[in-house]
Wavefront OBJ file of the C-alpha trace (Angstrom):
o trace
v 92.315 121.582 174.181
v 89.485 124.211 173.731
v 89.672 127.404 175.658
v 87.046 127.564 178.410
v 87.147 131.334 178.473
v 84.369 133.996 178.576
v 84.400 135.320 175.131
v 86.482 138.349 174.881
v 83.762 140.194 173.389
v 81.838 140.391 176.483
v 81.471 144.086 177.985
v 83.439 144.747 181.207
v 81.515 144.452 184.290
v 80.707 147.522 185.896
v 82.128 148.330 189.397
v 80.308 146.279 191.998
v 78.564 148.301 195.110
v 81.313 149.120 197.306
v 84.324 149.316 194.779
v 86.904 152.124 196.017
v 87.111 154.934 193.390
v 89.747 155.155 191.139
v 90.180 158.655 192.277
v 90.658 157.639 196.317
v 94.264 158.874 197.224
v 94.926 156.039 199.109
v 94.170 153.665 196.723
v 96.300 155.364 194.141
v 99.226 155.887 196.581
v 99.197 152.104 196.887
v 99.106 151.250 192.911
v 101.469 154.069 192.428
v 104.233 152.858 195.138
v 103.915 149.408 194.071
v 104.216 150.360 190.506
v 107.318 152.238 191.428
v 109.130 148.644 191.485
v 108.349 148.524 187.742
v 110.235 151.733 187.008
v 113.205 149.953 188.910
v 112.807 147.086 187.252
v 113.117 148.721 183.737
v 115.994 151.002 184.515
v 118.291 148.414 185.970
v 117.673 146.030 183.562
v 117.830 148.357 180.345
v 120.488 150.560 181.684
v 123.462 147.730 180.951
v 122.573 148.390 176.993
v 124.485 151.811 177.210
v 127.546 150.117 178.877
v 128.120 147.141 176.418
v 130.859 148.962 174.603
v 132.777 150.219 177.684
v 132.504 146.732 179.721
v 133.717 145.021 176.959
v 137.011 147.425 176.595
v 137.058 147.599 180.608
v 137.235 143.998 180.962
v 138.373 142.906 177.544
v 135.223 140.526 176.803
v 134.677 138.439 174.193
v 130.966 138.365 172.851
v 130.400 135.029 174.736
v 131.844 136.950 178.268
v 129.929 139.801 177.458
v 126.613 137.698 177.428
v 127.506 136.329 180.694
v 128.071 139.992 182.046
v 124.989 141.272 180.715
v 122.725 138.231 181.529
v 124.183 138.119 185.550
v 121.698 140.528 187.022
v 118.960 138.285 185.022
v 120.243 134.867 186.772
v 119.775 136.965 189.951
v 116.146 137.987 189.019
v 115.433 133.986 188.382
v 116.767 133.272 191.757
v 114.865 136.212 193.315
v 111.608 135.388 191.522
v 111.737 131.605 192.700
v 112.435 132.301 195.925
v 110.231 135.622 196.753
v 106.756 133.894 196.937
v 107.249 132.094 200.250
v 108.374 135.018 202.215
v 105.391 136.952 200.451
v 103.033 134.943 201.435
v 104.343 134.726 204.836
v 105.371 138.221 205.886
v 103.199 140.222 203.099
v 104.029 141.862 199.657
v 104.765 145.117 201.136
v 106.854 143.921 203.834
v 108.990 141.889 201.640
v 109.326 144.767 198.898
v 110.899 146.934 201.910
v 113.662 144.543 202.232
v 114.098 144.586 198.083
v 114.500 148.325 198.068
v 117.257 148.041 200.253
v 118.889 145.469 197.872
v 118.272 148.147 194.818
v 120.126 150.880 196.763
v 123.097 148.970 197.572
v 123.011 147.155 194.015
v 123.427 150.926 192.254
v 125.825 152.137 194.755
v 127.872 149.256 194.809
v 127.854 148.935 190.710
v 129.057 152.398 190.517
v 132.307 151.542 193.119
v 132.630 147.967 191.691
v 136.719 147.360 191.470
v 136.728 144.439 189.554
v 134.640 142.149 187.114
v 133.734 139.852 189.829
v 132.379 142.715 192.417
v 130.215 144.130 189.368
v 128.836 140.782 188.547
v 128.207 140.166 192.514
v 126.185 143.888 192.524
v 124.384 143.085 189.306
v 123.174 139.723 190.693
v 121.973 141.385 193.988
v 120.152 143.927 191.515
v 118.588 140.858 190.018
v 117.505 139.643 193.281
v 115.515 142.982 193.802
v 114.154 142.989 190.372
v 113.075 139.295 190.196
v 111.563 139.556 193.770
v 109.414 143.010 193.121
v 108.122 141.354 189.871
v 106.783 138.825 191.931
v 105.337 140.838 194.906
v 104.311 144.093 193.121
v 102.034 142.878 190.764
v 100.524 140.466 193.519
v 100.076 143.443 195.747
v 98.474 145.644 193.369
v 96.110 142.432 192.081
v 94.833 142.479 195.932
v 94.125 145.960 196.700
v 92.791 146.910 193.036
v 88.730 146.542 192.320
v 88.164 143.909 189.948
v 86.512 145.969 186.963
v 89.853 147.578 186.799
v 92.400 145.212 187.720
v 93.710 144.795 184.643
v 94.398 148.435 184.130
v 95.937 149.177 187.579
v 98.301 146.151 187.502
v 99.219 147.138 184.210
v 100.671 150.180 185.596
v 103.537 147.868 187.034
v 104.189 147.243 183.091
v 103.850 150.939 182.041
v 106.580 151.863 184.816
v 108.705 148.966 183.554
v 108.731 150.836 180.180
v 109.078 154.253 181.533
v 112.078 152.627 183.473
v 113.202 151.435 180.391
v 112.558 154.723 178.636
v 114.436 156.615 181.499
v 117.552 154.233 181.228
v 118.009 155.156 177.378
v 117.589 158.805 178.425
v 119.962 158.627 181.133
v 122.457 156.865 179.317
v 122.266 159.536 176.688
v 122.718 162.364 178.840
v 125.484 160.820 180.715
v 127.318 159.797 177.421
v 127.044 163.307 176.766
v 128.692 164.687 179.762
v 132.204 163.551 178.753
v 132.931 161.292 182.171
v 135.599 159.435 180.236
v 136.254 155.947 181.850
v 133.891 156.439 184.757
v 131.402 157.123 182.209
v 129.657 153.408 182.841
v 129.607 153.702 186.498
v 127.358 156.755 186.379
v 125.149 154.920 184.310
v 124.909 151.863 186.715
v 125.026 153.880 189.960
v 122.223 156.389 189.342
v 119.693 153.639 189.554
v 120.150 153.876 193.731
v 118.480 157.468 193.455
v 114.657 156.067 192.554
v 115.482 153.290 194.662
v 115.788 155.311 197.758
v 112.456 157.107 197.156
v 110.884 153.408 196.432
v 112.127 152.411 200.107
v 110.645 155.646 201.596
v 107.228 155.555 199.929
v 106.835 151.665 200.813
v 106.535 152.785 204.476
v 103.376 155.487 203.656
v 101.258 152.076 202.428
v 99.149 149.503 204.248
v 99.719 146.010 203.875
v 97.297 143.931 201.451
v 93.644 143.585 203.349
v 93.667 139.895 201.718
v 96.679 139.045 203.299
v 95.582 140.580 206.700
v 92.287 138.731 206.819
v 94.369 135.378 205.811
v 96.334 136.149 208.846
v 93.301 136.717 211.006
v 94.185 140.237 211.482
v 90.208 141.659 210.954
v 90.945 144.755 212.296
v 93.991 145.602 210.535
v 92.431 144.781 207.201
v 89.245 146.957 208.000
v 91.854 149.838 208.373
v 93.614 148.845 205.165
v 90.589 148.738 203.337
v 89.285 152.314 204.659
v 92.873 153.736 203.540
v 91.933 152.529 200.046
v 88.465 153.992 200.011
v 86.536 151.094 201.402
v 84.159 151.453 204.393
v 81.214 150.419 206.218
v 79.199 147.487 204.703
v 81.241 147.428 201.695
v 84.144 146.713 203.695
v 82.726 144.021 205.819
v 81.001 142.285 203.016
v 84.530 142.382 201.117
v 86.304 140.893 204.412
v 83.291 138.059 204.422
v 83.860 137.335 200.918
v 87.530 136.909 201.555
v 87.194 134.911 204.379
v 84.762 132.501 202.369
v 87.502 132.139 199.611
v 90.312 130.972 202.072
v 87.956 128.841 204.121
v 87.363 126.944 200.805
v 91.030 126.437 200.223
v 92.459 126.040 203.584
v 94.075 122.875 202.912
v 96.077 124.482 199.785
v 98.984 125.876 202.109
v 101.334 124.289 199.483
v 101.120 125.049 195.504
v 100.114 121.680 194.206
v 100.251 120.653 190.618
v 97.424 118.408 191.192
v 95.344 120.941 192.303
v 96.642 123.933 190.478
v 97.820 122.838 186.936
v 95.714 125.055 184.915
v 96.998 128.299 186.524
v 100.358 126.772 186.329
v 100.320 126.015 183.088
v 98.851 129.221 182.230
v 101.665 131.091 184.243
v 104.396 129.599 182.498
v 103.042 129.861 178.924
v 102.264 133.423 179.091
v 105.369 134.198 180.691
v 107.766 132.024 178.518
v 106.384 133.547 175.164
v 106.733 136.772 176.427
v 110.463 136.006 176.393
v 110.309 134.159 173.554
v 109.411 137.357 171.784
v 113.083 138.142 172.074
v 111.934 141.629 173.745
v 114.811 141.862 176.370
v 117.427 140.579 174.256
v 116.508 143.086 171.971
v 116.290 145.801 174.522
v 119.435 144.723 176.321
v 121.612 144.855 173.093
v 119.579 147.572 171.146
v 123.062 149.824 170.924
v 124.799 146.832 169.342
v 121.671 145.767 166.928
v 121.382 149.249 165.540
v 125.063 149.595 165.176
v 124.765 147.406 162.487
v 122.113 149.152 160.595
v 120.604 152.540 160.011
v 121.500 156.149 159.687
v 120.671 157.676 163.436
v 122.965 157.132 166.319
v 122.313 154.033 168.286
v 121.274 156.178 171.546
v 118.683 158.365 169.589
v 117.318 155.057 168.163
v 116.956 153.385 171.574
v 115.307 156.431 172.732
v 112.787 156.487 169.761
v 112.049 152.733 170.797
v 111.627 153.343 174.329
v 108.825 156.481 173.175
v 107.134 153.880 171.167
v 107.178 151.015 173.977
v 105.835 153.779 176.656
v 102.989 154.917 174.113
v 102.045 151.622 173.234
v 102.012 150.305 176.837
v 99.489 153.388 177.737
v 97.306 151.830 174.722
v 97.318 148.526 176.209
v 96.159 149.752 179.573
v 93.376 151.242 177.866
v 92.190 148.218 176.062
v 93.035 145.278 178.619
v 89.592 145.798 180.323
v 87.827 146.258 177.485
v 89.148 143.983 175.022
v 90.694 141.505 177.337
v 93.765 139.906 178.075
v 92.976 137.081 175.439
v 92.116 139.287 172.457
v 95.180 141.487 173.209
v 97.584 138.480 173.281
v 96.135 136.858 169.878
v 96.336 140.301 168.156
v 99.710 141.047 169.680
v 101.126 137.692 168.570
v 100.208 137.869 164.913
v 101.456 141.469 164.342
v 105.099 140.607 166.058
v 105.855 137.548 164.049
v 105.362 139.566 161.039
v 107.785 142.511 162.161
v 110.297 140.088 163.685
v 110.526 138.446 160.396
v 110.815 141.314 158.531
v 113.752 142.784 161.083
v 115.730 139.365 160.438
v 115.574 139.807 156.914
v 116.757 143.158 157.124
v 119.656 142.180 159.087
v 120.415 139.655 156.616
v 120.433 142.184 154.175
v 117.483 140.306 152.151
v 115.294 143.747 152.911
v 117.084 147.238 152.872
v 118.861 147.985 156.203
v 116.631 151.165 156.371
v 113.525 148.940 157.272
v 115.120 147.518 160.513
v 113.941 150.421 162.634
v 110.385 150.441 161.367
v 110.721 146.978 161.928
v 111.323 147.294 165.326
v 108.997 150.157 166.160
v 106.223 147.747 164.583
v 107.350 144.748 167.126
v 106.866 147.286 170.100
v 103.811 148.949 169.038
v 102.571 144.879 169.021
v 104.412 143.797 171.852
v 103.697 146.442 174.334
v 99.691 146.427 174.492
v 99.632 142.629 174.164
v 102.097 140.385 176.119
v 103.696 143.236 177.583
v 100.832 144.907 179.349
v 99.250 141.238 179.902
v 101.897 139.136 181.437
v 101.950 140.707 185.209
v 98.235 140.824 185.269
v 97.615 137.400 183.940
v 100.061 135.474 186.517
v 98.801 137.612 189.559
v 95.019 136.967 189.137
v 94.870 133.116 188.033
v 96.002 131.762 191.323
v 94.123 131.280 194.593
v 94.684 133.733 197.332
v 96.470 131.065 199.463
v 99.189 130.437 196.905
v 98.863 133.690 194.913
v 102.705 135.079 195.458
v 104.050 131.385 195.304
v 101.969 130.861 192.073
v 103.172 134.108 190.334
v 106.853 132.970 191.338
v 106.174 130.428 189.099
v 105.776 132.812 186.163
v 108.175 135.335 187.152
v 110.767 132.759 187.194
v 109.796 131.163 183.982
v 110.147 134.691 182.335
v 113.370 135.669 184.027
v 114.723 132.096 183.318
v 114.564 132.370 179.864
v 115.276 136.043 180.012
v 118.644 135.133 181.404
v 119.434 132.134 178.980
v 118.463 134.224 176.027
v 120.347 137.170 176.719
v 123.479 135.110 177.683
v 123.267 133.302 174.143
v 121.997 136.344 172.059
v 125.412 137.912 171.282
v 127.318 134.722 170.133
v 124.290 133.879 167.795
v 124.058 137.139 166.283
v 127.662 137.159 165.892
v 127.189 134.249 163.626
v 123.922 135.628 162.063
v 122.435 138.904 162.996
v 119.133 137.876 161.543
v 118.591 134.264 162.792
v 117.620 135.238 166.271
v 114.776 137.485 165.149
v 113.564 134.986 162.541
v 113.444 132.131 165.452
v 111.301 134.805 167.709
v 109.111 135.515 164.793
v 108.416 131.770 164.691
v 107.692 131.612 168.514
v 105.295 134.174 168.099
v 103.484 132.318 165.375
v 103.195 129.450 168.104
v 102.024 131.729 170.592
v 99.109 132.646 168.713
v 98.083 129.011 168.167
v 98.467 128.305 171.786
v 96.525 131.555 172.949
v 93.630 130.621 170.431
v 93.207 127.025 171.665
v 94.026 127.090 175.209
v 93.857 130.674 177.122
v 90.856 131.794 179.456
v 89.787 135.084 179.456
v 90.021 136.658 183.120
v 88.840 140.289 182.335
v 86.407 141.448 185.371
v 86.723 138.016 187.312
v 86.564 138.759 190.948
v 89.700 137.174 192.514
v 87.727 135.003 194.886
v 85.837 133.445 191.580
v 88.774 132.749 189.540
v 89.424 129.400 191.038
v 86.261 128.049 189.991
v 86.650 129.576 186.589
v 89.769 127.849 185.976
v 88.626 124.669 187.297
v 91.023 124.739 190.583
v 90.346 121.407 192.450
v 89.054 122.908 195.976
v 88.488 119.447 197.491
l 1 2 3 4 5 6 7 8 9 10 11 12 13 14 15 16 17 18 19 20 21 22 23 24 25 26 27 28 29 30 31 32 33 34 35 36 37 38 39 40 41 42 43 44 45 46 47 48 49 50 51 52 53 54 55 56 57 58 59 60 61 62 63 64 65 66 67 68 69 70 71 72 73 74 75 76 77 78 79 80 81 82 83 84 85 86 87 88 89 90 91 92 93 94 95 96 97 98 99 100 101 102 103 104 105 106 107 108 109 110 111 112 113 114 115 116 117 118 119 120 121 122 123 124 125 126 127 128 129 130 131 132 133 134 135 136 137 138 139 140 141 142 143 144 145 146 147 148 149 150 151 152 153 154 155 156 157 158 159 160 161 162 163 164 165 166 167 168 169 170 171 172 173 174 175 176 177 178 179 180 181 182 183 184 185 186 187 188 189 190 191 192 193 194 195 196 197 198 199 200 201 202 203 204 205 206 207 208 209 210 211 212 213 214 215 216 217 218 219 220 221 222 223 224 225 226 227 228 229 230 231 232 233 234 235 236 237 238 239 240 241 242 243 244 245 246 247 248 249 250 251 252 253 254 255 256 257 258 259 260 261 262 263 264 265 266 267 268 269 270 271 272 273 274 275 276 277 278 279 280 281 282 283 284 285 286 287 288 289 290 291 292 293 294 295 296 297 298 299 300 301 302 303 304 305 306 307 308 309 310 311 312 313 314 315 316 317 318 319 320 321 322 323 324 325 326 327 328 329 330 331 332 333 334 335 336 337 338 339 340 341 342 343 344 345 346 347 348 349 350 351 352 353 354 355 356 357 358 359 360 361 362 363 364 365 366 367 368 369 370 371 372 373 374 375 376 377 378 379 380 381 382 383 384 385 386 387 388 389 390 391 392 393 394 395 396 397 398 399 400 401 402 403 404 405 406 407 408 409 410 411 412 413 414 415 416 417 418 419 420 421 422 423 424 425 426 427 428 429 430 431 432 433 434 435 436 437 438 439 440 441 442 443 444 445 446 447 448 449 450 451 452 453 454 455 456 457 458 459 460 461 462
């Protein structure tokens, strides 16, 4: 099927009259606060990479049970992503994120104090519930307060904070490992996440609800006040509220997410999220220390930090390009580059190529992943659904992401124990498939106002 895309070479539309300035303190506070959920997402999911050896010894884990242990939080993320959409649409993204912040805090403290394997798994699942829910609702919130001409960059701030969280997890692991804490080391590594979670909860009480959500509830005065806080006042605010009302009035019957009416955005959300995980990114990040233990001269902790820095730098590159080159172009370039780098990494682990190329292959993989599917995923799934079902639609994409994440993380140690290079060759093949699918099916969404996205994607409004 041919893509009904706006050509990716079209220039980024200039801000429309009345769009809030990117320097408005209120807007920046909203974006920064919601994006902090991404930092917790990255930290809490990646920190486990520095504890795999200790957990294996502590609980006498086989490779299979190690996979189950690492993936426990990810099954929680799947549940959180699946069920976050409904409360997000009903109570608002900001209000639901406040509850999830409490989950983060309890999970961090509980993991540090866990008394046996079962209690650790319980707290990691609770952490996963928070990660999965916030991965749906934080990008939705940002997309709804961001001006259309800069929506990609601002939603990508969430992904940047995911990467920053991953890097901080690697640095935190290395610092704690150098402190000589003995058998309690893994507890400190998991428990330190409670500190940023507390900050997140406090900041959530300083930002408004999404104006779009407020208009949908008929709370016009509150919506006007929320728009004022992000820098839109006067006639511009009235015009924005009128535009939101018009979009909602056209879809008043779409109170339920429908395959018949929303087929195209549902398929796009599943594909962009599925390919994100079929790149192998999270399996690689979760088991990075174990992978580097098989090859290379540097310490696993140092190599993990190198990967984390590269990830952050190239995520910034993606943020700079996403509203210029567009989502589709980044996905195409990234898929091609990742396929080559993953194939090289697989051959290095199979000793067909020298072991020393592994670090460089993974650096190349991250350099292509971060500005492409890494930067695009949360932007894309937060903008392709109509306002009335945006949170529930985003939950479809996020649950696909987390379901595959959990499954791949669970089986990776077992498959890698049998053949270290095989998973990488499979990931390389999946990225080749992604290139073809994106080329033939994916539309470009850069610069398209959310209220116009329905018509652009052919969503049935009857």
